[in-house]
C-alpha positions in Angstrom: 102.3 100.4 126.0 100.9 98.1 128.7 98.4 100.3 130.5 94.9 101.1 129.3 94.2 104.6 127.9 91.1 106.6 127.3 90.1 106.9 123.7 87.3 109.1 122.4 86.3 109.3 118.7 84.3 112.0 116.8 82.9 112.1 113.3 83.6 115.5 111.8 83.1 117.1 108.4 85.8 118.8 106.4 84.9 122.3 107.6 85.2 121.2 111.2 88.4 119.4 110.5 90.0 122.5 108.9 89.1 124.6 112.0 90.2 122.0 114.5 93.5 121.4 112.8 94.2 125.1 113.0 93.2 125.1 116.7 95.4 122.1 117.4 98.4 123.8 115.8 98.1 126.5 118.4 98.5 124.3 121.5 99.8 121.0 120.4 103.1 119.7 118.9 103.2 117.9 115.5 104.1 114.3 115.6 107.8 114.0 114.7 107.2 111.2 112.1 105.0 113.2 109.7 106.0 114.4 106.3 106.5 118.1 105.5 102.7 118.5 105.1 102.2 117.2 108.7 100.7 113.8 107.8 101.5 110.2 107.0 99.7 107.2 105.5 98.8 104.3 107.8 98.4 100.9 106.3 97.1 98.0 108.4 96.2 94.4 107.8 93.6 93.1 110.3 93.1 89.5 111.4 90.0 87.7 112.6 89.1 84.0 113.0 87.0 81.9 110.7 83.8 82.9 112.5 84.6 86.6 112.4 84.5 86.8 116.2 86.3 90.2 116.3 83.7 91.7 114.0 80.7 90.4 115.9 82.2 91.3 119.3 82.6 94.8 118.0 79.1 94.9 116.7 77.7 93.7 120.1 80.1 95.9 122.1 81.5 93.0 124.1 83.9 93.5 126.9 86.8 92.5 127.0 87.7 92.3 123.3 90.8 92.4 121.3 92.1 92.2 117.7 95.4 91.8 115.9 96.8 93.8 113.0 100.1 94.3 111.1 100.9 97.9 110.4 103.4 100.1 108.5 103.5 103.7 107.5 103.6 105.3 104.0 105.4 102.8 101.7 107.9 101.7 104.3 107.0 98.0 104.5 110.6 97.1 105.7 109.5 98.2 109.2 106.3 96.4 110.2 104.8 96.0 113.6 102.4 93.3 114.8 100.0 94.9 117.2 97.3 93.6 119.6 94.7 96.2 120.6 92.5 95.4 123.6 89.4 97.3 124.8 87.4 97.3 128.0 84.9 99.8 129.3 85.8 102.3 126.6 89.6 102.2 127.4 92.2 100.7 125.1 95.6 99.1 125.4 98.1 98.4 122.6 100.9 95.8 122.7 103.3 95.5 119.8 106.5 93.9 118.4 108.7 94.4 115.3 108.4 91.7 112.7 111.2 90.4 110.4 110.6 90.1 106.7 109.9 86.3 106.9 107.4 86.7 109.7 105.6 89.5 107.7 105.3 87.2 104.6 104.0 84.3 106.7 101.4 86.4 108.5 100.2 88.1 105.3 99.8 84.6 103.8 97.7 83.4 106.8 100.4 81.4 108.4 101.5 82.0 112.0 105.3 82.0 112.3 107.0 79.2 114.3 107.4 80.1 118.0 111.2 79.8 118.3 113.1 79.9 121.7 115.1 83.0 120.7 111.9 85.2 120.1 111.0 87.8 122.7 108.4 86.8 125.2 106.0 89.4 123.8 106.3 88.0 120.3 105.9 84.4 121.6 102.7 85.4 123.5 101.2 87.2 120.4 102.0 84.3 118.0 100.7 81.8 120.5 97.4 83.6 120.9 97.0 84.1 117.2 97.5 80.3 116.8 95.0 79.5 119.5 92.4 81.9 118.1 93.1 80.7 114.4 93.7 84.3 113.2 93.9 84.9 109.5 94.1 88.0 107.3 90.7 89.6 106.6 91.0 93.2 105.4 93.4 96.0 104.6 92.6 99.4 106.0 94.4 102.5 104.8 94.1 106.2 105.6 95.9 109.5 105.9 96.6 110.7 109.5 97.3 114.2 110.8 98.8 113.6 114.3 99.4 115.9 117.2 100.9 115.2 120.7 100.7 117.0 124.1 103.1 115.9 126.9 100.8 116.6 129.8 98.6 113.5 130.2 100.4 111.8 127.3 97.7 113.1 125.0 97.5 112.2 121.3 95.1 113.9 118.9 94.7 112.5 115.4 92.6 113.4 112.3 92.1 110.3 110.1 90.7 110.9 106.6 90.4 109.2 103.2 89.8 105.9 105.0 89.6 102.9 102.6 89.3 99.2 102.8 90.5 96.4 100.6 90.0 92.6 100.6 93.1 92.0 98.5 95.2 91.0 101.6 97.9 89.2 99.6 99.2 92.6 98.4 99.4 94.3 101.8 103.2 94.4 101.8 103.7 95.7 98.3 101.0 98.4 98.8 99.4 97.8 95.4 95.7 96.9 95.9 92.3 98.2 95.0 90.8 100.5 97.7 87.2 101.3 98.5 86.2 104.5 100.4 84.5 103.9 103.7 83.2 107.3 104.9 81.0 109.7 103.1 83.0 112.3 101.0 84.2 115.2 103.2 84.1 113.3 106.5 86.9 112.2 108.8 87.5 110.8 112.3 89.0 112.8 115.1 90.5 110.6 117.9 91.7 111.9 121.3 93.7 109.5 123.5 95.1 110.1 127.0 96.2 108.4 130.1 94.5 109.5 133.3 93.4 113.1 132.8 92.6 115.0 129.7 93.7 118.7 130.2 90.7 121.1 130.1 92.7 123.3 127.7 92.4 120.6 125.1 88.7 119.9 125.8 88.0 123.6 125.2 90.2 124.4 122.3 89.2 121.2 120.4 85.5 121.9 121.2 85.0 118.3 122.3 81.7 119.0 124.1 80.1 120.2 120.9 81.2 117.4 118.6 79.4 114.2 117.5 80.8 111.4 119.6 81.0 108.0 117.8 81.8 104.4 118.7 83.3 104.2 115.2 85.6 101.3 114.5 87.6 101.3 111.3 87.8 97.6 111.4 84.0 97.1 111.8 83.1 99.6 109.1 85.6 98.2 106.6 84.6 94.6 107.2 80.9 95.5 106.5 81.8 96.0 102.9 83.4 92.5 102.6 81.2 90.2 104.6 
């Protein structure tokens, strides 16, 4: 994904989540990668430099800013992506590449893999930028996601709950690490992402005008517990 997309986030309580999930089921399609219960677990390892520049850029709301993360789903650490997420004027862009097992191990240990000629141009660019910015592992963020999609406008609606953080970055790939809850019990994050136009049907059915908008950043909130 090379274009910037709109991204709105809302803090909701469990009652609001239950209602909105039912509303979403009436007009949206379930993401095809979910389990029979309609969800999956997201596990991400976020990187920052020695000065925690990504954290402080987020705190100050700097434009343009970007951060790197490794990500896999459920317990399937044999399929890991390296992602770069950039943000400007409230819009986001995500670039990604698939990592091989050796690259995963090296990055999880804080070592940027060698930039070999046979690598894709995208992977070369990402490794080079990580080297230049001295990116090292900082925090693991995990949560359960209930995702929906809507073809018109390339809309994606997700409910993220049970968000936890862990500073035990060495165990990111084996999935065995202590976790600390980030949100108050009973709260979750609703995210709505789209390309150019958000259909009014979704605005109305998801009651977006009546929800509490938030600039919530999972990375920022989780790092607060470890700085």
